[in-house]
N, CA, C and O atoms as CSV, one atom per row, in Angstrom:
chain,resi,resn,atom,element,x,y,z
A,1,MET,N,N,37.672,35.760,189.569
A,1,MET,CA,C,37.716,37.198,189.444
A,1,MET,C,C,36.517,37.825,190.176
A,1,MET,O,O,36.663,38.832,190.868
A,2,ILE,N,N,35.339,37.220,190.017
A,2,ILE,CA,C,34.143,37.752,190.663
A,2,ILE,C,C,34.295,37.702,192.178
A,2,ILE,O,O,33.890,38.627,192.882
A,3,ASN,N,N,34.886,36.609,192.677
A,3,ASN,CA,C,35.087,36.489,194.125
A,3,ASN,C,C,36.052,37.553,194.640
A,3,ASN,O,O,35.841,38.129,195.707
A,4,ARG,N,N,37.104,37.805,193.880
A,4,ARG,CA,C,38.072,38.834,194.283
A,4,ARG,C,C,37.397,40.210,194.314
A,4,ARG,O,O,37.624,41.005,195.225
A,5,LEU,N,N,36.570,40.471,193.310
A,5,LEU,CA,C,35.842,41.738,193.279
A,5,LEU,C,C,34.901,41.859,194.472
A,5,LEU,O,O,34.770,42.935,195.056
A,6,ALA,N,N,34.247,40.757,194.834
A,6,ALA,CA,C,33.333,40.774,195.981
A,6,ALA,C,C,34.084,41.141,197.257
A,6,ALA,O,O,33.592,41.916,198.078
A,7,GLU,N,N,35.282,40.575,197.412
A,7,GLU,CA,C,36.099,40.894,198.600
A,7,GLU,C,C,36.537,42.354,198.593
A,7,GLU,O,O,36.526,43.015,199.631
A,8,GLU,N,N,36.919,42.850,197.432
A,8,GLU,CA,C,37.329,44.249,197.311
A,8,GLU,C,C,36.153,45.200,197.581
A,8,GLU,O,O,36.329,46.276,198.151
A,9,ILE,N,N,34.961,44.785,197.163
A,9,ILE,CA,C,33.760,45.594,197.420
A,9,ILE,C,C,33.514,45.688,198.920
A,9,ILE,O,O,33.214,46.760,199.445
A,10,LYS,N,N,33.643,44.557,199.601
A,10,LYS,CA,C,33.461,44.549,201.065
A,10,LYS,C,C,34.465,45.486,201.734
A,10,LYS,O,O,34.120,46.245,202.640
A,11,GLN,N,N,35.716,45.418,201.269
A,11,GLN,CA,C,36.754,46.268,201.854
A,11,GLN,C,C,36.471,47.745,201.593
A,11,GLN,O,O,36.664,48.581,202.476
A,12,ALA,N,N,36.019,48.068,200.391
A,12,ALA,CA,C,35.695,49.455,200.056
A,12,ALA,C,C,34.532,49.953,200.917
A,12,ALA,O,O,34.491,51.121,201.305
A,13,MET,N,N,33.599,49.064,201.207
A,13,MET,CA,C,32.473,49.446,202.072
A,13,MET,C,C,32.969,49.721,203.492
A,13,MET,O,O,32.535,50.673,204.140
A,14,ARG,N,N,33.885,48.871,203.965
A,14,ARG,CA,C,34.457,49.078,205.303
A,14,ARG,C,C,35.222,50.393,205.368
A,14,ARG,O,O,35.172,51.109,206.368
A,15,ASP,N,N,35.935,50.700,204.277
A,15,ASP,CA,C,36.743,51.918,204.225
A,15,ASP,C,C,35.916,53.161,203.890
A,15,ASP,O,O,36.423,54.282,203.921
A,16,LYS,N,N,34.646,52.950,203.573
A,16,LYS,CA,C,33.744,54.045,203.177
A,16,LYS,C,C,34.298,54.832,201.979
A,16,LYS,O,O,34.210,56.059,201.924
A,17,ASP,N,N,34.870,54.086,201.025
A,17,ASP,CA,C,35.439,54.668,199.807
A,17,ASP,C,C,34.387,54.571,198.691
A,17,ASP,O,O,34.347,53.590,197.948
A,18,ALA,N,N,33.548,55.589,198.586
A,18,ALA,CA,C,32.403,55.561,197.671
A,18,ALA,C,C,32.819,55.464,196.200
A,18,ALA,O,O,32.195,54.738,195.427
A,19,LYS,N,N,33.869,56.191,195.813
A,19,LYS,CA,C,34.295,56.174,194.409
A,19,LYS,C,C,34.784,54.788,194.006
A,19,LYS,O,O,34.404,54.263,192.959
A,20,ARG,N,N,35.624,54.208,194.841
A,20,ARG,CA,C,36.145,52.867,194.567
A,20,ARG,C,C,35.002,51.852,194.542
A,20,ARG,O,O,34.964,50.966,193.688
A,21,LEU,N,N,34.097,51.991,195.464
A,21,LEU,CA,C,32.959,51.085,195.558
A,21,LEU,C,C,32.134,51.124,194.272
A,21,LEU,O,O,31.728,50.080,193.760
A,22,LEU,N,N,31.890,52.305,193.759
A,22,LEU,CA,C,31.115,52.474,192.532
A,22,LEU,C,C,31.787,51.754,191.354
A,22,LEU,O,O,31.123,51.056,190.587
A,23,VAL,N,N,33.095,51.927,191.220
A,23,VAL,CA,C,33.834,51.295,190.125
A,23,VAL,C,C,33.821,49.778,190.279
A,23,VAL,O,O,33.585,49.054,189.312
A,24,LEU,N,N,34.073,49.301,191.489
A,24,LEU,CA,C,34.108,47.857,191.723
A,24,LEU,C,C,32.750,47.217,191.450
A,24,LEU,O,O,32.666,46.126,190.885
A,25,ARG,N,N,31.707,47.900,191.854
A,25,ARG,CA,C,30.359,47.358,191.600
A,25,ARG,C,C,30.066,47.309,190.103
A,25,ARG,O,O,29.441,46.363,189.623
A,26,SER,N,N,30.515,48.321,189.367
A,26,SER,CA,C,30.277,48.312,187.919
A,26,SER,C,C,31.057,47.171,187.253
A,26,SER,O,O,30.570,46.556,186.304
A,27,LEU,N,N,32.255,46.896,187.746
A,27,LEU,CA,C,33.042,45.781,187.204
A,27,LEU,C,C,32.375,44.451,187.510
A,27,LEU,O,O,32.289,43.573,186.652
A,28,LYS,N,N,31.911,44.316,188.726
A,28,LYS,CA,C,31.244,43.066,189.105
A,28,LYS,C,C,29.989,42.870,188.270
A,28,LYS,O,O,29.704,41.755,187.832
A,29,ALA,N,N,29.238,43.940,188.045
A,29,ALA,CA,C,28.040,43.854,187.216
A,29,ALA,C,C,28.388,43.430,185.790
A,29,ALA,O,O,27.679,42.624,185.187
A,30,ALA,N,N,29.474,43.971,185.257
A,30,ALA,CA,C,29.901,43.607,183.900
A,30,ALA,C,C,30.247,42.121,183.830
A,30,ALA,O,O,29.905,41.440,182.864
A,31,LEU,N,N,30.927,41.627,184.863
A,31,LEU,CA,C,31.297,40.210,184.880
A,31,LEU,C,C,30.073,39.317,185.095
A,31,LEU,O,O,29.990,38.226,184.532
A,32,MET,N,N,29.142,39.775,185.896
A,32,MET,CA,C,27.912,39.002,186.102
A,32,MET,C,C,27.089,38.966,184.811
A,32,MET,O,O,26.501,37.935,184.485
A,33,ASN,N,N,27.041,40.069,184.082
A,33,ASN,CA,C,26.354,40.092,182.789
A,33,ASN,C,C,27.017,39.131,181.811
A,33,ASN,O,O,26.336,38.446,181.047
A,34,LEU,N,N,28.335,39.081,181.837
A,34,LEU,CA,C,29.080,38.160,180.988
A,34,LEU,C,C,28.747,36.715,181.356
A,34,LEU,O,O,28.591,35.860,180.485
A,35,LYS,N,N,28.645,36.463,182.635
A,35,LYS,CA,C,28.303,35.115,183.120
A,35,LYS,C,C,26.924,34.697,182.607
A,35,LYS,O,O,26.742,33.562,182.166
A,36,VAL,N,N,25.957,35.609,182.663
A,36,VAL,CA,C,24.604,35.321,182.178
A,36,VAL,C,C,24.627,35.108,180.666
A,36,VAL,O,O,23.981,34.198,180.146
A,37,GLU,N,N,25.370,35.953,179.976
A,37,GLU,CA,C,25.463,35.865,178.519
A,37,GLU,C,C,26.065,34.530,178.079
A,37,GLU,O,O,25.598,33.916,177.119
A,38,LEU,N,N,27.101,34.088,178.788
A,38,LEU,CA,C,27.776,32.833,178.436
A,38,LEU,C,C,27.052,31.604,178.979
A,38,LEU,O,O,27.288,30.483,178.527
A,39,MET,N,N,26.176,31.823,179.945
A,39,MET,CA,C,25.469,30.751,180.657
A,39,MET,C,C,26.427,29.815,181.389
A,39,MET,O,O,26.140,28.632,181.568
A,40,GLN,N,N,27.549,30.350,181.804
A,40,GLN,CA,C,28.537,29.631,182.606
A,40,GLN,C,C,29.527,30.642,183.162
A,40,GLN,O,O,29.530,31.807,182.766
A,41,GLU,N,N,30.367,30.183,184.084
A,41,GLU,CA,C,31.395,31.060,184.641
A,41,GLU,C,C,32.350,31.481,183.529
A,41,GLU,O,O,32.823,30.633,182.772
A,42,PRO,N,N,32.643,32.778,183.416
A,42,PRO,CA,C,33.612,33.205,182.396
A,42,PRO,C,C,35.020,32.725,182.767
A,42,PRO,O,O,35.372,32.632,183.943
A,43,THR,N,N,35.801,32.428,181.749
A,43,THR,CA,C,37.184,32.041,181.989
A,43,THR,C,C,37.967,33.276,182.422
A,43,THR,O,O,37.477,34.401,182.328
A,44,GLU,N,N,39.162,33.054,182.886
A,44,GLU,CA,C,40.025,34.173,183.296
A,44,GLU,C,C,40.264,35.106,182.110
A,44,GLU,O,O,40.259,36.328,182.259
A,45,GLU,N,N,40.472,34.525,180.945
A,45,GLU,CA,C,40.717,35.309,179.727
A,45,GLU,C,C,39.498,36.165,179.376
A,45,GLU,O,O,39.640,37.335,179.019
A,46,GLN,N,N,38.312,35.587,179.476
A,46,GLN,CA,C,37.086,36.329,179.172
A,46,GLN,C,C,36.859,37.446,180.187
A,46,GLN,O,O,36.400,38.532,179.832
A,47,SER,N,N,37.180,37.175,181.439
A,47,SER,CA,C,37.035,38.192,182.481
A,47,SER,C,C,37.982,39.358,182.226
A,47,SER,O,O,37.597,40.522,182.341
A,48,LEU,N,N,39.217,39.035,181.881
A,48,LEU,CA,C,40.196,40.085,181.589
A,48,LEU,C,C,39.770,40.905,180.375
A,48,LEU,O,O,39.959,42.121,180.337
A,49,GLU,N,N,39.199,40.233,179.396
A,49,GLU,CA,C,38.729,40.933,178.205
A,49,GLU,C,C,37.641,41.946,178.570
A,49,GLU,O,O,37.611,43.053,178.032
A,50,ALA,N,N,36.753,41.562,179.485
A,50,ALA,CA,C,35.697,42.475,179.935
A,50,ALA,C,C,36.296,43.682,180.664
A,50,ALA,O,O,35.814,44.804,180.513
A,51,LEU,N,N,37.346,43.447,181.451
A,51,LEU,CA,C,37.997,44.546,182.160
A,51,LEU,C,C,38.723,45.476,181.190
A,51,LEU,O,O,38.695,46.695,181.357
A,52,PHE,N,N,39.368,44.906,180.186
A,52,PHE,CA,C,40.028,45.737,179.177
A,52,PHE,C,C,39.000,46.583,178.426
A,52,PHE,O,O,39.267,47.733,178.077
A,53,LYS,N,N,37.830,46.007,178.184
A,53,LYS,CA,C,36.760,46.745,177.521
A,53,LYS,C,C,36.313,47.922,178.390
A,53,LYS,O,O,36.035,49.006,177.878
A,54,ALA,N,N,36.247,47.705,179.703
A,54,ALA,CA,C,35.859,48.787,180.623
A,54,ALA,C,C,36.891,49.913,180.587
A,54,ALA,O,O,36.529,51.089,180.624
A,55,VAL,N,N,38.173,49.556,180.515
A,55,VAL,CA,C,39.230,50.567,180.441
A,55,VAL,C,C,39.117,51.342,179.129
A,55,VAL,O,O,39.210,52.569,179.111
A,56,LYS,N,N,38.918,50.614,178.044
A,56,LYS,CA,C,38.830,51.266,176.733
A,56,LYS,C,C,37.653,52.245,176.689
A,56,LYS,O,O,37.770,53.337,176.132
A,57,THR,N,N,36.526,51.852,177.272
A,57,THR,CA,C,35.355,52.737,177.317
A,57,THR,C,C,35.680,54.020,178.057
A,57,THR,O,O,35.294,55.109,177.631
A,58,ARG,N,N,36.386,53.887,179.160
A,58,ARG,CA,C,36.740,55.066,179.956
A,58,ARG,C,C,37.761,55.941,179.223
A,58,ARG,O,O,37.714,57.167,179.320
A,59,GLU,N,N,38.684,55.308,178.491
A,59,GLU,CA,C,39.654,56.085,177.719
A,59,GLU,C,C,38.959,56.908,176.647
A,59,GLU,O,O,39.329,58.055,176.397
A,60,GLN,N,N,37.949,56.319,176.015
A,60,GLN,CA,C,37.189,57.057,175.009
A,60,GLN,C,C,36.435,58.216,175.660
A,60,GLN,O,O,36.339,59.302,175.089
A,61,ALA,N,N,35.906,57.978,176.850
A,61,ALA,CA,C,35.194,59.038,177.562
A,61,ALA,C,C,36.150,60.173,177.920
A,61,ALA,O,O,35.791,61.345,177.817
A,62,ILE,N,N,37.365,59.826,178.339
A,62,ILE,CA,C,38.369,60.842,178.669
A,62,ILE,C,C,38.623,61.733,177.459
A,62,ILE,O,O,38.662,62.958,177.573
A,63,GLU,N,N,38.795,61.106,176.307
A,63,GLU,CA,C,39.049,61.853,175.071
A,63,GLU,C,C,37.924,62.852,174.792
A,63,GLU,O,O,38.168,64.013,174.465
A,64,LEU,N,N,36.689,62.371,174.930
A,64,LEU,CA,C,35.533,63.239,174.671
A,64,LEU,C,C,35.435,64.371,175.692
A,64,LEU,O,O,35.152,65.516,175.338
A,65,TYR,N,N,35.671,64.039,176.961
A,65,TYR,CA,C,35.603,65.063,178.006
A,65,TYR,C,C,36.668,66.133,177.800
A,65,TYR,O,O,36.405,67.320,177.989
A,66,GLU,N,N,37.871,65.713,177.412
A,66,GLU,CA,C,38.944,66.680,177.207
A,66,GLU,C,C,38.650,67.577,176.010
A,66,GLU,O,O,38.967,68.766,176.040
A,67,LYS,N,N,38.053,67.029,174.964
A,67,LYS,CA,C,37.679,67.845,173.801
A,67,LYS,C,C,36.622,68.875,174.184
A,67,LYS,O,O,36.597,69.985,173.653
A,68,ALA,N,N,35.745,68.485,175.120
A,68,ALA,CA,C,34.667,69.383,175.541
A,68,ALA,C,C,35.105,70.325,176.656
A,68,ALA,O,O,34.317,71.157,177.106
A,69,GLY,N,N,36.358,70.205,177.108
A,69,GLY,CA,C,36.861,71.083,178.162
A,69,GLY,C,C,36.374,70.698,179.555
A,69,GLY,O,O,36.389,71.533,180.459
A,70,ARG,N,N,35.948,69.466,179.746
A,70,ARG,CA,C,35.439,69.003,181.035
A,70,ARG,C,C,36.528,68.205,181.748
A,70,ARG,O,O,36.417,66.989,181.902
A,71,THR,N,N,37.571,68.892,182.176
A,71,THR,CA,C,38.728,68.218,182.767
A,71,THR,C,C,38.397,67.488,184.060
A,71,THR,O,O,39.005,66.459,184.354
A,72,GLU,N,N,37.429,68.008,184.853
A,72,GLU,CA,C,37.090,67.336,186.118
A,72,GLU,C,C,36.490,65.958,185.855
A,72,GLU,O,O,36.753,65.019,186.607
A,73,LEU,N,N,35.689,65.823,184.800
A,73,LEU,CA,C,35.119,64.518,184.453
A,73,LEU,C,C,36.193,63.586,183.887
A,73,LEU,O,O,36.179,62.381,184.137
A,74,ALA,N,N,37.114,64.159,183.128
A,74,ALA,CA,C,38.221,63.359,182.591
A,74,ALA,C,C,39.081,62.813,183.727
A,74,ALA,O,O,39.523,61.666,183.674
A,75,GLU,N,N,39.319,63.627,184.751
A,75,GLU,CA,C,40.107,63.180,185.904
A,75,GLU,C,C,39.409,62.052,186.649
A,75,GLU,O,O,40.061,61.125,187.130
A,76,THR,N,N,38.088,62.127,186.746
A,76,THR,CA,C,37.318,61.065,187.395
A,76,THR,C,C,37.485,59.757,186.633
A,76,THR,O,O,37.678,58.702,187.238
A,77,GLU,N,N,37.410,59.824,185.314
A,77,GLU,CA,C,37.571,58.628,184.482
A,77,GLU,C,C,38.985,58.054,184.631
A,77,GLU,O,O,39.157,56.836,184.677
A,78,LYS,N,N,39.993,58.923,184.706
A,78,LYS,CA,C,41.375,58.469,184.881
A,78,LYS,C,C,41.539,57.738,186.208
A,78,LYS,O,O,42.234,56.724,186.281
A,79,ALA,N,N,40.899,58.251,187.256
A,79,ALA,CA,C,40.959,57.604,188.568
A,79,ALA,C,C,40.301,56.228,188.510
A,79,ALA,O,O,40.778,55.282,189.136
A,80,GLU,N,N,39.211,56.118,187.762
A,80,GLU,CA,C,38.533,54.830,187.620
A,80,GLU,C,C,39.414,53.829,186.888
A,80,GLU,O,O,39.442,52.650,187.241
A,81,ILE,N,N,40.130,54.292,185.875
A,81,ILE,CA,C,41.031,53.411,185.130
A,81,ILE,C,C,42.110,52.856,186.063
A,81,ILE,O,O,42.454,51.677,185.978
A,82,LEU,N,N,42.638,53.690,186.942
A,82,LEU,CA,C,43.658,53.227,187.886
A,82,LEU,C,C,43.121,52.110,188.777
A,82,LEU,O,O,43.844,51.165,189.090
A,83,ILE,N,N,41.877,52.213,189.180
A,83,ILE,CA,C,41.276,51.173,190.013
A,83,ILE,C,C,41.127,49.876,189.213
A,83,ILE,O,O,41.438,48.795,189.715
A,84,ILE,N,N,40.659,49.983,187.990
A,84,ILE,CA,C,40.470,48.790,187.151
A,84,ILE,C,C,41.803,48.116,186.868
A,84,ILE,O,O,41.882,46.888,186.832
A,85,GLN,N,N,42.853,48.908,186.667
A,85,GLN,CA,C,44.166,48.346,186.329
A,85,GLN,C,C,44.743,47.491,187.445
A,85,GLN,O,O,45.650,46.695,187.203
A,86,GLU,N,N,44.237,47.641,188.655
A,86,GLU,CA,C,44.689,46.785,189.753
A,86,GLU,C,C,44.349,45.318,189.485
A,86,GLU,O,O,45.003,44.424,190.021
A,87,PHE,N,N,43.341,45.070,188.668
A,87,PHE,CA,C,42.876,43.712,188.390
A,87,PHE,C,C,43.423,43.161,187.080
A,87,PHE,O,O,43.169,42.005,186.740
A,88,LEU,N,N,44.160,43.967,186.351
A,88,LEU,CA,C,44.704,43.566,185.053
A,88,LEU,C,C,46.159,43.138,185.194
A,88,LEU,O,O,46.850,43.573,186.115
A,89,PRO,N,N,46.628,42.284,184.283
A,89,PRO,CA,C,48.047,41.910,184.326
A,89,PRO,C,C,48.914,43.127,184.021
A,89,PRO,O,O,48.481,44.064,183.350
A,90,LYS,N,N,50.139,43.095,184.521
A,90,LYS,CA,C,51.069,44.208,184.319
A,90,LYS,C,C,51.368,44.346,182.827
A,90,LYS,O,O,51.729,43.379,182.156
A,91,MET,N,N,51.209,45.561,182.331
A,91,MET,CA,C,51.477,45.832,180.923
A,91,MET,C,C,52.984,45.957,180.701
A,91,MET,O,O,53.724,46.370,181.594
A,92,LEU,N,N,53.419,45.595,179.501
A,92,LEU,CA,C,54.835,45.724,179.159
A,92,LEU,C,C,55.189,47.191,178.950
A,92,LEU,O,O,54.375,47.980,178.471
A,93,THR,N,N,56.408,47.538,179.316
A,93,THR,CA,C,56.871,48.909,179.107
A,93,THR,C,C,57.229,49.107,177.630
A,93,THR,O,O,57.293,48.143,176.866
A,94,ASP,N,N,57.459,50.351,177.239
A,94,ASP,CA,C,57.821,50.643,175.847
A,94,ASP,C,C,59.114,49.937,175.451
A,94,ASP,O,O,59.227,49.407,174.346
A,95,ASP,N,N,60.089,49.934,176.361
A,95,ASP,CA,C,61.365,49.273,176.060
A,95,ASP,C,C,61.168,47.770,175.857
A,95,ASP,O,O,61.748,47.176,174.948
A,96,GLU,N,N,60.341,47.161,176.716
A,96,GLU,CA,C,60.068,45.726,176.578
A,96,GLU,C,C,59.332,45.442,175.269
A,96,GLU,O,O,59.602,44.446,174.599
A,97,LEU,N,N,58.407,46.324,174.916
A,97,LEU,CA,C,57.678,46.146,173.652
A,97,LEU,C,C,58.620,46.252,172.457
A,97,LEU,O,O,58.542,45.456,171.521
A,98,LYS,N,N,59.516,47.249,172.499
A,98,LYS,CA,C,60.476,47.415,171.405
A,98,LYS,C,C,61.351,46.178,171.254
A,98,LYS,O,O,61.647,45.748,170.139
A,99,ALA,N,N,61.763,45.609,172.383
A,99,ALA,CA,C,62.592,44.398,172.357
A,99,ALA,C,C,61.809,43.226,171.766
A,99,ALA,O,O,62.354,42.450,170.980
A,100,GLU,N,N,60.548,43.093,172.133
A,100,GLU,CA,C,59.706,42.008,171.609
A,100,GLU,C,C,59.495,42.166,170.104
A,100,GLU,O,O,59.540,41.188,169.358
A,101,VAL,N,N,59.263,43.402,169.667
A,101,VAL,CA,C,59.060,43.665,168.236
A,101,VAL,C,C,60.329,43.319,167.462
A,101,VAL,O,O,60.264,42.665,166.421
A,102,ALA,N,N,61.479,43.756,167.966
A,102,ALA,CA,C,62.753,43.468,167.293
A,102,ALA,C,C,62.996,41.960,167.216
A,102,ALA,O,O,63.419,41.443,166.182
A,103,GLN,N,N,62.728,41.269,168.310
A,103,GLN,CA,C,62.931,39.819,168.347
A,103,GLN,C,C,61.985,39.119,167.365
A,103,GLN,O,O,62.401,38.204,166.655
A,104,ALA,N,N,60.724,39.540,167.319
A,104,ALA,CA,C,59.752,38.927,166.416
A,104,ALA,C,C,60.148,39.151,164.954
A,104,ALA,O,O,60.039,38.245,164.128
A,105,CYS,N,N,60.605,40.361,164.647
A,105,CYS,CA,C,61.021,40.659,163.275
A,105,CYS,C,C,62.217,39.807,162.865
A,105,CYS,O,O,62.312,39.365,161.720
A,106,THR,N,N,63.119,39.582,163.799
A,106,THR,CA,C,64.287,38.747,163.528
A,106,THR,C,C,63.868,37.289,163.338
A,106,THR,O,O,64.278,36.637,162.378
A,107,GLU,N,N,63.042,36.782,164.269
A,107,GLU,CA,C,62.592,35.385,164.201
A,107,GLU,C,C,61.846,35.096,162.906
A,107,GLU,O,O,62.066,34.064,162.272
A,108,LEU,N,N,60.966,36.007,162.516
A,108,LEU,CA,C,60.125,35.791,161.340
A,108,LEU,C,C,60.779,36.284,160.052
A,108,LEU,O,O,60.213,36.155,158.967
A,109,GLU,N,N,61.978,36.852,160.186
A,109,GLU,CA,C,62.715,37.410,159.057
A,109,GLU,C,C,61.854,38.418,158.297
A,109,GLU,O,O,61.812,38.423,157.067
A,110,ALA,N,N,61.174,39.265,159.055
A,110,ALA,CA,C,60.311,40.289,158.473
A,110,ALA,C,C,61.161,41.476,158.050
A,110,ALA,O,O,61.959,41.995,158.831
A,111,MET,N,N,60.979,41.897,156.807
A,111,MET,CA,C,61.803,42.972,156.266
A,111,MET,C,C,60.992,44.178,155.792
A,111,MET,O,O,61.503,45.297,155.769
A,112,SER,N,N,59.729,43.957,155.415
A,112,SER,CA,C,58.953,45.053,154.837
A,112,SER,C,C,57.544,45.079,155.426
A,112,SER,O,O,57.160,44.216,156.215
A,113,MET,N,N,56.793,46.091,155.019
A,113,MET,CA,C,55.429,46.250,155.503
A,113,MET,C,C,54.534,45.078,155.090
A,113,MET,O,O,53.476,44.873,155.685
A,114,LYS,N,N,54.939,44.323,154.098
A,114,LYS,CA,C,54.176,43.148,153.667
A,114,LYS,C,C,54.104,42.104,154.788
A,114,LYS,O,O,53.179,41.293,154.844
A,115,ASP,N,N,55.095,42.144,155.670
A,115,ASP,CA,C,55.176,41.157,156.752
A,115,ASP,C,C,54.460,41.609,158.029
A,115,ASP,O,O,54.462,40.884,159.024
A,116,MET,N,N,53.856,42.782,158.010
A,116,MET,CA,C,53.269,43.335,159.230
A,116,MET,C,C,52.196,42.417,159.825
A,116,MET,O,O,52.174,42.201,161.037
A,117,GLY,N,N,51.328,41.888,159.004
A,117,GLY,CA,C,50.257,41.009,159.488
A,117,GLY,C,C,50.804,39.795,160.210
A,117,GLY,O,O,50.308,39.411,161.269
A,118,ARG,N,N,51.831,39.194,159.630
A,118,ARG,CA,C,52.467,38.017,160.229
A,118,ARG,C,C,53.098,38.349,161.572
A,118,ARG,O,O,52.966,37.594,162.535
A,119,VAL,N,N,53.786,39.485,161.629
A,119,VAL,CA,C,54.461,39.909,162.866
A,119,VAL,C,C,53.430,40.234,163.943
A,119,VAL,O,O,53.588,39.839,165.097
A,120,MET,N,N,52.372,40.956,163.566
A,120,MET,CA,C,51.329,41.312,164.539
A,120,MET,C,C,50.647,40.066,165.087
A,120,MET,O,O,50.387,39.981,166.287
A,121,LYS,N,N,50.358,39.115,164.235
A,121,LYS,CA,C,49.708,37.875,164.679
A,121,LYS,C,C,50.611,37.151,165.684
A,121,LYS,O,O,50.153,36.696,166.733
A,122,HIS,N,N,51.878,37.055,165.349
A,122,HIS,CA,C,52.848,36.393,166.226
A,122,HIS,C,C,52.924,37.092,167.589
A,122,HIS,O,O,52.896,36.441,168.633
A,123,LEU,N,N,53.020,38.416,167.561
A,123,LEU,CA,C,53.140,39.178,168.808
A,123,LEU,C,C,51.862,39.117,169.637
A,123,LEU,O,O,51.925,39.014,170.862
A,124,ASN,N,N,50.708,39.179,168.986
A,124,ASN,CA,C,49.446,39.101,169.731
A,124,ASN,C,C,49.296,37.749,170.415
A,124,ASN,O,O,48.810,37.670,171.543
A,125,GLU,N,N,49.713,36.687,169.736
A,125,GLU,CA,C,49.650,35.355,170.349
A,125,GLU,C,C,50.627,35.246,171.519
A,125,GLU,O,O,50.311,34.662,172.555
A,126,LYS,N,N,51.801,35.809,171.338
A,126,LYS,CA,C,52.845,35.708,172.363
A,126,LYS,C,C,52.565,36.598,173.575
A,126,LYS,O,O,52.711,36.159,174.715
A,127,LEU,N,N,52.168,37.828,173.332
A,127,LEU,CA,C,52.017,38.800,174.415
A,127,LEU,C,C,50.615,38.853,175.008
A,127,LEU,O,O,50.442,39.229,176.167
A,128,GLY,N,N,49.626,38.482,174.226
A,128,GLY,CA,C,48.249,38.491,174.716
A,128,GLY,C,C,47.816,39.863,175.199
A,128,GLY,O,O,47.967,40.858,174.489
A,129,ASN,N,N,47.281,39.912,176.403
A,129,ASN,CA,C,46.739,41.152,176.961
A,129,ASN,C,C,47.783,42.018,177.662
A,129,ASN,O,O,47.435,43.034,178.265
A,130,ARG,N,N,49.039,41.636,177.592
A,130,ARG,CA,C,50.065,42.414,178.282
A,130,ARG,C,C,50.575,43.583,177.453
A,130,ARG,O,O,51.413,44.358,177.914
A,131,ALA,N,N,50.065,43.711,176.218
A,131,ALA,CA,C,50.514,44.809,175.349
A,131,ALA,C,C,49.312,45.488,174.711
A,131,ALA,O,O,48.348,44.832,174.316
A,132,ASP,N,N,49.380,46.796,174.616
A,132,ASP,CA,C,48.343,47.576,173.957
A,132,ASP,C,C,48.495,47.399,172.449
A,132,ASP,O,O,49.568,47.642,171.896
A,133,GLY,N,N,47.426,46.976,171.791
A,133,GLY,CA,C,47.476,46.692,170.359
A,133,GLY,C,C,47.862,47.888,169.525
A,133,GLY,O,O,48.588,47.757,168.540
A,134,LYS,N,N,47.380,49.058,169.913
A,134,LYS,CA,C,47.674,50.273,169.144
A,134,LYS,C,C,49.168,50.616,169.231
A,134,LYS,O,O,49.799,50.929,168.221
A,135,ALA,N,N,49.718,50.555,170.434
A,135,ALA,CA,C,51.141,50.845,170.621
A,135,ALA,C,C,51.998,49.810,169.895
A,135,ALA,O,O,53.017,50.140,169.287
A,136,LEU,N,N,51.566,48.558,169.970
A,136,LEU,CA,C,52.288,47.476,169.316
A,136,LEU,C,C,52.301,47.687,167.805
A,136,LEU,O,O,53.337,47.533,167.159
A,137,SER,N,N,51.165,48.034,167.256
A,137,SER,CA,C,51.047,48.280,165.818
A,137,SER,C,C,51.961,49.420,165.384
A,137,SER,O,O,52.618,49.337,164.346
A,138,THR,N,N,51.999,50.483,166.181
A,138,THR,CA,C,52.851,51.633,165.868
A,138,THR,C,C,54.322,51.228,165.848
A,138,THR,O,O,55.065,51.628,164.952
A,139,LEU,N,N,54.740,50.437,166.830
A,139,LEU,CA,C,56.137,49.998,166.900
A,139,LEU,C,C,56.505,49.070,165.745
A,139,LEU,O,O,57.591,49.178,165.175
A,140,VAL,N,N,55.597,48.161,165.405
A,140,VAL,CA,C,55.872,47.227,164.293
A,140,VAL,C,C,55.969,48.025,162.995
A,140,VAL,O,O,56.869,47.795,162.187
A,141,ARG,N,N,55.049,48.954,162.798
A,141,ARG,CA,C,55.050,49.781,161.577
A,141,ARG,C,C,56.379,50.546,161.460
A,141,ARG,O,O,56.978,50.601,160.386
A,142,ALA,N,N,56.832,51.137,162.585
A,142,ALA,CA,C,58.084,51.898,162.577
A,142,ALA,C,C,59.273,50.995,162.271
A,142,ALA,O,O,60.175,51.375,161.525
A,143,LYS,N,N,59.268,49.817,162.842
A,143,LYS,CA,C,60.386,48.876,162.636
A,143,LYS,C,C,60.450,48.408,161.182
A,143,LYS,O,O,61.527,48.331,160.592
A,144,LEU,N,N,59.283,48.097,160.612
A,144,LEU,CA,C,59.273,47.558,159.249
A,144,LEU,C,C,59.431,48.620,158.176
A,144,LEU,O,O,59.792,48.292,157.046
A,145,SER,N,N,59.171,49.890,158.495
A,145,SER,CA,C,59.352,50.923,157.476
A,145,SER,C,C,60.800,51.370,157.350
A,145,SER,O,O,61.149,52.065,156.395
A,146,ASN,N,N,61.636,50.987,158.282
A,146,ASN,CA,C,63.061,51.381,158.188
A,146,ASN,C,C,63.784,50.596,157.155
A,146,ASN,O,O,64.981,50.800,156.949
């Protein structure tokens, strides 16, 4: 992941894309900090986790900027998220998530909210980083409350 970021940084420098360059450098720094913290090369999973953390931080910033009426700063954060998402696995769509939730509930014979923990654990293991936990939780809750 670090090598890919290094190549993308070089390309952004060639293209004179300052905004992209800034985001890529911050991602590389985050991964290098992770490498120092772990005292070894981070695994692909650990690298992806760091990138998801960067997205989550920016999403929180967007929320705060929008509450404060600073739409130009919120737009900047949204643009940064789009750049980071280029390095993340493709997220499942809502329809795909609904299908996975329905299948998990059927497989585990989940009928009530008591089974939510079991279903969430199963789905998190199966889907990993391809699904947003908050959206997944909302769908499971809706399915089990019916």
